C-alpha positions as CSV (number, residue, x, y, z in Angstrom):
1,M,18.2,7.2,-7.3
2,A,14.5,7.8,-7.5
3,A,14.2,5.5,-10.5
4,V,15.9,2.6,-8.5
5,L,13.4,3.1,-5.7
6,F,10.5,3.1,-8.2
7,L,11.7,-0.3,-9.6
8,A,12.1,-1.7,-6.1
9,R,8.5,-0.5,-5.3
10,I,7.3,-2.4,-8.4
11,A,9.0,-5.6,-7.2
12,Y,7.6,-5.1,-3.7
13,A,4.1,-4.8,-5.0
14,F,4.5,-7.8,-7.3
15,S,5.3,-10.0,-4.3
16,W,2.4,-8.5,-2.4
17,Y,-0.3,-9.1,-4.9
18,N,0.8,-12.2,-6.8
19,I,-0.8,-14.4,-4.1
20,G,-4.2,-12.8,-4.9
21,A,-4.1,-14.3,-8.4
22,V,-3.4,-17.9,-7.1
23,L,-5.8,-17.9,-4.1
24,P,-8.1,-20.4,-5.9
25,L,-5.2,-22.7,-6.5
26,I,-4.0,-22.4,-2.9
27,G,-7.6,-23.0,-1.7
28,G,-7.8,-26.1,-3.9
29,R,-4.5,-27.5,-2.7
30,F,-5.3,-27.1,1.0
31,G,-9.1,-27.5,0.8
32,A,-9.6,-23.9,2.2
33,G,-12.4,-21.4,1.6
34,P,-12.5,-17.6,1.6
35,D,-12.5,-17.5,5.4
36,A,-9.3,-19.6,5.8
37,L,-7.6,-17.8,2.9
38,G,-8.5,-14.5,4.5
39,F,-6.3,-15.4,7.5
40,V,-3.3,-16.0,5.1
41,L,-3.8,-12.6,3.5
42,G,-4.4,-11.0,6.9
43,A,-1.1,-12.5,8.2
44,F,0.9,-10.4,5.7
45,L,-1.0,-7.3,6.6
46,A,-0.6,-7.9,10.3
47,G,3.2,-8.1,9.8
48,A,3.3,-5.0,7.7
49,G,1.1,-3.1,10.2
50,L,2.8,-4.1,13.4
51,F,6.2,-3.1,12.2
52,Q,5.5,0.2,10.5
53,V,6.3,2.3,13.6
54,P,9.5,0.3,14.5
55,A,10.5,0.8,10.8
56,G,10.0,4.6,11.3
57,F,12.2,4.6,14.4
58,A,14.8,2.4,12.5
59,A,14.9,5.1,9.8
60,I,15.6,7.8,12.4
61,R,18.3,5.7,14.0
62,W,20.1,4.0,11.0
63,G,18.8,6.0,8.0
64,N,16.2,5.5,5.3
65,R,18.5,3.7,2.9
66,N,19.7,1.0,5.4
67,S,16.1,0.4,6.6
68,S,14.9,0.1,3.0
69,I,17.6,-2.5,2.1
70,F,16.9,-4.6,5.2
71,G,13.1,-4.6,4.4
72,L,13.6,-5.7,0.9
73,L,15.9,-8.5,1.8
74,L,13.6,-9.8,4.6
75,M,10.6,-9.6,2.4
76,G,12.3,-11.4,-0.5
77,G,13.7,-14.2,1.7
78,A,10.3,-14.8,3.3
79,G,8.7,-14.8,-0.1
80,V,11.0,-17.5,-1.3
81,L,10.3,-19.6,1.8
82,S,6.5,-19.2,1.4
83,A,6.7,-21.1,-1.9
84,F,7.7,-24.2,0.0
85,S,5.0,-24.1,2.7
86,P,3.5,-27.5,3.4
87,D,0.3,-26.2,5.0
88,L,-1.7,-23.0,5.5
89,F,-0.2,-22.4,8.9
90,L,3.4,-22.2,7.7
91,L,2.2,-20.2,4.6
92,A,0.7,-17.6,7.0
93,I,3.9,-17.5,9.1
94,T,6.1,-16.8,6.0
95,R,3.6,-14.2,4.7
96,F,3.7,-12.5,8.2
97,A,7.5,-12.3,7.9
98,A,7.2,-10.9,4.3
99,G,4.8,-8.2,5.7
100,V,7.5,-7.2,8.3
101,G,9.9,-6.8,5.5
102,A,7.4,-4.7,3.6
103,A,7.0,-2.4,6.6
104,F,10.8,-1.7,6.7
105,F,10.9,-0.8,3.0
106,F,7.8,1.3,2.4
107,A,7.9,4.4,4.6
108,P,11.8,4.8,4.6
109,G,11.7,4.4,0.8
110,L,9.0,7.1,0.5
111,S,11.0,9.4,2.8
112,L,14.1,8.9,0.6
113,I,12.0,9.9,-2.5
114,S,10.7,13.0,-0.6
115,S,14.3,14.1,0.3
116,Y,15.3,14.3,-3.4
117,Y,12.7,17.0,-4.2
118,R,12.0,20.5,-2.9
119,A,8.8,21.6,-1.3
120,G,6.1,22.2,-3.9
121,E,7.7,19.7,-6.3
122,R,7.6,16.4,-4.4
123,G,3.9,15.7,-5.0
124,P,4.2,14.1,-8.5
125,A,7.4,12.2,-7.4
126,I,5.6,10.7,-4.4
127,G,2.6,10.0,-6.7
128,L,4.9,8.1,-9.1
129,Y,6.3,6.1,-6.1
130,N,2.8,5.2,-5.2
131,G,2.0,4.5,-8.9
132,A,4.9,2.1,-9.1
133,F,3.1,0.0,-6.5
134,N,0.1,-0.2,-8.8
135,V,2.3,-1.3,-11.8
136,G,3.9,-4.0,-9.7
137,A,0.5,-5.1,-8.2
138,A,-1.0,-5.4,-11.7
139,A,2.1,-7.4,-12.8
140,G,1.7,-9.6,-9.8
141,L,-1.9,-10.4,-10.5
142,V,-1.3,-11.1,-14.2
143,G,2.1,-12.7,-13.8
144,G,0.9,-14.7,-10.7
145,A,-2.1,-16.1,-12.7
146,F,0.1,-16.9,-15.7
147,V,2.8,-18.7,-13.7
148,G,0.2,-20.3,-11.4
149,E,-1.7,-21.8,-14.2
150,A,1.5,-23.0,-15.9
151,L,3.6,-24.1,-13.0
152,G,1.5,-24.0,-9.8
153,W,1.0,-21.5,-6.9
154,S,4.4,-22.3,-5.4
155,A,6.3,-21.2,-8.5
156,A,4.3,-17.9,-8.5
157,L,5.3,-17.1,-4.9
158,L,8.9,-18.1,-5.7
159,V,9.1,-15.7,-8.6
160,G,7.8,-12.9,-6.3
161,G,10.4,-13.5,-3.6
162,A,13.3,-13.7,-6.1
163,A,12.3,-10.3,-7.6
164,I,12.3,-8.7,-4.2
165,L,15.8,-10.1,-3.5
166,L,17.1,-8.6,-6.8
167,A,15.5,-5.3,-5.9
168,G,17.2,-5.2,-2.5
169,G,20.6,-5.9,-4.2
170,G,19.9,-3.1,-6.7
171,V,19.1,-0.6,-3.9
172,A,22.3,-1.6,-2.0
173,L,24.5,-1.2,-5.1
174,L,23.0,1.9,-6.8
175,I,21.9,4.2,-4.0
176,P,24.8,5.7,-2.1
177,P,24.9,5.9,1.7
178,E,23.2,9.0,3.2
179,L,25.5,11.8,4.4
180,P,26.9,11.0,7.9
181,R,25.3,12.9,10.7
182,D,24.7,12.7,14.4
183,R,21.7,10.3,15.0
184,P,20.0,9.4,18.3
185,R,21.6,6.4,19.8
186,T,19.8,5.8,23.1
187,R,16.2,4.8,23.6
188,S,15.4,8.1,25.3
189,A,17.0,10.1,22.5
190,L,15.2,8.1,19.9
191,W,11.9,8.6,21.7
192,F,12.5,12.3,21.9
193,A,13.2,12.5,18.2
194,G,9.9,10.8,17.3
195,R,7.5,11.8,20.0
196,G,6.2,14.8,18.1
197,V,5.0,12.6,15.3
198,L,3.4,10.0,17.7
199,R,1.5,12.8,19.4
200,S,0.4,14.6,16.2
201,R,-3.4,15.1,15.9
202,S,-3.0,15.6,12.2
203,V,-1.1,12.3,11.7
204,W,-3.7,10.3,13.7
205,A,-6.7,12.0,12.0
206,L,-5.3,11.2,8.6
207,A,-4.6,7.6,9.6
208,A,-8.0,6.9,11.2
209,G,-10.1,8.8,8.6
210,L,-8.9,6.6,5.8
211,I,-9.0,3.2,7.5
212,G,-12.2,2.3,5.7
213,F,-10.9,3.5,2.3
214,W,-7.7,1.4,2.8
215,A,-9.7,-1.7,3.5
216,V,-12.0,-1.1,0.5
217,V,-9.0,-0.9,-1.9
218,N,-7.3,-3.9,-0.4
219,V,-10.3,-6.3,-0.7
220,V,-10.8,-5.2,-4.3
221,G,-7.2,-6.2,-5.1
222,L,-7.1,-9.4,-3.1
223,Y,-10.6,-10.8,-3.4
224,F,-11.9,-9.7,-6.8
225,V,-10.5,-12.8,-8.5
226,E,-12.0,-15.1,-5.9
227,F,-15.4,-13.2,-6.2
228,A,-15.3,-13.5,-10.0
229,Q,-14.6,-17.2,-9.9
230,S,-17.7,-17.8,-7.7
231,A,-20.1,-15.2,-9.0
232,R,-19.0,-14.9,-12.6
233,P,-17.9,-18.5,-13.4
234,G,-17.8,-17.9,-17.2
235,W,-14.9,-15.4,-16.9
236,G,-12.2,-17.9,-16.0
237,L,-9.1,-17.3,-13.9
238,G,-7.3,-15.4,-16.5
239,T,-10.1,-13.0,-17.3
240,A,-10.8,-12.2,-13.7
241,A,-7.2,-11.6,-13.0
242,A,-6.9,-9.3,-16.1
243,V,-9.8,-7.2,-14.9
244,A,-8.3,-6.9,-11.4
245,A,-4.9,-6.1,-12.8
246,A,-6.4,-3.4,-15.1
247,V,-8.0,-1.7,-12.0
248,V,-4.7,-1.8,-10.1
249,L,-2.6,-0.7,-13.1
250,I,-4.8,2.3,-13.8
251,S,-4.4,3.4,-10.3
252,G,-0.8,4.2,-11.3
253,I,-2.2,7.1,-13.3
254,G,-4.0,8.5,-10.3
255,G,-0.7,8.7,-8.3
256,P,1.1,11.5,-10.1
257,V,-2.2,13.2,-10.8
258,G,-3.0,13.2,-7.1
259,G,0.4,14.5,-6.2
260,W,0.0,17.3,-8.8
261,L,-3.4,18.2,-7.5
262,A,-2.3,18.1,-3.8
263,E,0.5,20.7,-4.5
264,R,-2.2,23.0,-5.9
265,S,-5.3,22.2,-3.8
266,R,-6.5,24.8,-1.3
267,D,-7.7,22.1,1.1
268,R,-6.2,18.6,0.8
269,R,-8.7,17.2,3.2
270,T,-11.6,17.9,0.8
271,L,-9.5,16.5,-2.1
272,V,-8.9,13.2,-0.2
273,A,-12.5,12.9,1.1
274,A,-14.0,13.4,-2.4
275,F,-12.1,10.7,-4.1
276,A,-12.3,8.3,-1.1
277,S,-16.1,8.7,-1.2
278,L,-16.1,8.0,-4.9
279,T,-14.1,4.8,-4.4
280,A,-16.4,3.5,-1.7
281,L,-19.6,4.2,-3.8
282,L,-18.1,2.4,-6.8
283,V,-17.2,-0.7,-4.7
284,V,-20.9,-1.0,-3.6
285,S,-21.8,-1.4,-7.3
286,I,-19.5,-4.4,-8.0
287,P,-21.9,-7.2,-7.2
288,F,-24.8,-5.7,-9.2
289,L,-23.2,-5.1,-12.6
290,P,-22.3,-7.4,-15.5
291,L,-18.9,-7.3,-17.1
292,G,-19.6,-4.7,-19.7
293,P,-20.5,-1.7,-17.5
294,L,-18.4,-3.0,-14.5
295,I,-15.1,-2.5,-16.3
296,P,-15.2,1.3,-16.9
297,L,-16.5,1.8,-13.3
298,L,-13.6,-0.2,-11.9
299,L,-11.1,1.8,-14.0
300,V,-12.5,5.0,-12.5
301,L,-12.2,3.4,-9.1
302,G,-8.6,2.7,-9.8
303,V,-7.7,6.3,-10.7
304,A,-9.6,7.6,-7.6
305,D,-7.8,5.4,-5.2
306,G,-4.4,6.3,-6.8
307,I,-5.2,10.0,-6.2
308,V,-6.1,9.4,-2.5
309,F,-3.0,7.4,-1.7
310,A,-0.7,10.0,-3.3
311,V,-2.3,12.8,-1.3
312,Q,-2.3,10.8,1.9
313,Y,1.4,10.1,1.7
314,L,2.4,13.6,0.6
315,M,0.6,15.4,3.4
316,P,2.8,14.2,6.4
317,T,6.0,15.4,4.6
318,Y,4.6,19.0,5.1
319,F,3.3,18.7,8.6
320,P,5.7,20.7,10.9
321,E,6.0,17.9,13.4
322,S,6.8,15.2,10.8
323,S,8.9,16.8,8.1
324,G,12.5,15.8,7.5
325,D,13.6,12.7,9.5
326,G,10.1,12.3,10.9
327,A,8.5,11.7,7.6
328,A,9.2,7.9,7.6
329,L,7.8,7.6,11.1
330,A,4.6,9.6,10.3
331,V,3.9,7.6,7.1
332,G,4.7,4.4,9.0
333,L,2.3,5.3,11.8
334,I,-0.5,6.1,9.2
335,N,0.1,2.8,7.4
336,S,0.3,0.9,10.7
337,V,-3.1,2.0,11.8
338,Q,-4.6,1.4,8.4
339,V,-3.0,-1.9,7.8
340,L,-3.6,-3.3,11.3
341,V,-7.3,-2.4,11.3
342,G,-7.5,-3.1,7.6
343,S,-6.2,-6.6,8.0
344,G,-9.0,-7.3,10.5
345,L,-11.5,-5.9,8.0
346,T,-9.9,-8.1,5.3
347,I,-10.5,-11.1,7.4
348,L,-14.0,-9.9,8.2
349,F,-14.7,-9.6,4.5
350,G,-13.8,-13.2,4.0
351,L,-16.0,-14.3,6.9
352,V,-19.0,-12.3,5.7
353,A,-18.5,-13.6,2.1
354,Q,-18.4,-17.2,3.4
355,A,-21.5,-16.8,5.6
356,Q,-23.7,-14.3,3.7
357,G,-22.2,-14.1,0.2
358,F,-20.1,-11.7,-1.6
359,T,-22.9,-9.1,-2.2
360,T,-23.3,-8.5,1.5
361,A,-19.5,-8.3,1.9
362,W,-19.1,-5.7,-0.9
363,L,-21.9,-3.6,0.6
364,L,-20.3,-3.7,4.1
365,S,-16.9,-2.7,2.7
366,G,-18.5,0.3,0.9
367,L,-20.1,1.6,4.1
368,L,-16.8,1.2,6.0
369,G,-15.1,3.2,3.3
370,L,-17.5,6.2,3.9
371,G,-18.0,6.0,7.7
372,L,-14.7,7.3,9.0
373,L,-14.0,10.1,6.5
374,P,-15.4,12.9,8.9
375,L,-12.3,12.3,11.1
376,L,-10.3,14.2,8.4
377,L,-11.8,17.4,9.8
378,L,-9.6,17.1,12.8
379,I,-6.6,18.0,10.7
380,P,-6.0,21.8,11.2
381,Q,-6.8,23.9,8.2
382,S,-3.2,25.2,8.3
383,H,-1.9,21.6,7.8
384,A,-4.4,20.9,5.0
385,R,-3.1,23.7,2.8
386,P,-0.1,23.4,0.4
387,P,3.0,25.4,1.6
388,P,3.4,28.9,0.2
389,A,5.3,29.1,-3.0
390,T,9.0,29.6,-2.6
391,V,10.2,32.7,-4.4
392,V,13.8,32.5,-5.6
393,P,15.2,36.0,-5.9
394,A,16.9,36.8,-9.2
395,S,20.7,36.9,-9.1
396,R,22.4,40.2,-9.4
397,A,24.9,40.7,-12.2
């Protein structure tokens, strides 16, 4: 069951990132610059951000499996429709709908993964779930560029949507329904079931403290090809997409490593802050380095961001107020805050790049990545530690 969700996560990320590889083609088709293209990218993020919390409540009400299937089918259908957009406005609308579908898959899917493993063992599995995103994102960047150059940007988006629809069908067929149980049916009962998560200081601190980090990673994945085309014209679309894909792909290694470290770290706040700071500092170096030294630094960046995401998504599954059924809502709330604010920062990056150049935009994103990390200290120390080891008594003969 976990393997099916890993594959669905790969398809999900493919459809998320393949548009980044064909942004220059879309810009050429509609005569749009980085600022207008930023609104298209931001529309997806806005849809994903606005519906993360509703998706968490949907998981409490209808179960993680049903919410995940709905999300994949909605995201896939919108992805297919986006391929036929006649203008940027309708492209942004379909990308918004795809983002809504993404919201309904991500956190419920992670909660399903978490439920398959015992405390102390789920870190690497959640890290692999996060790493599957990086595999799909890299495939989206490379595959999007390949299909885009051969058949055009519409074909690239169509392939992504079709992959998501297949993934939704696979989850529906291969993951059995969750065990029946009494679930909240009224609004008041649903609110009562989720209010502890919505009021959690730990959840809010984790969400806000890593907003800048989220934005930094997102702009690297979505804007690096566009940056390379303007600032490194000798690279070509394929070379730029390959470098971006390598960074995203190597992040998949950081996922299980981060999960393993988090299960053993004495203070997960320090672990997250250290690797988030490294990510921000490496992003600042992007506009100042040639291709040779830039590639190894970007690969280190990829591993670091994979570690941070894995630890961030593992922590709420151990918070007392968000364990069990509340995990999807907690992860959804964290993602909602980061995606909503991050979508605004993604648009801001495009505006700054258009007005002041990419160098200023990269510097600003690095500062944002560092600025909010002190908020992680609001997480109580007891919530930042891994749970005590479970001792299983020996059976008596």
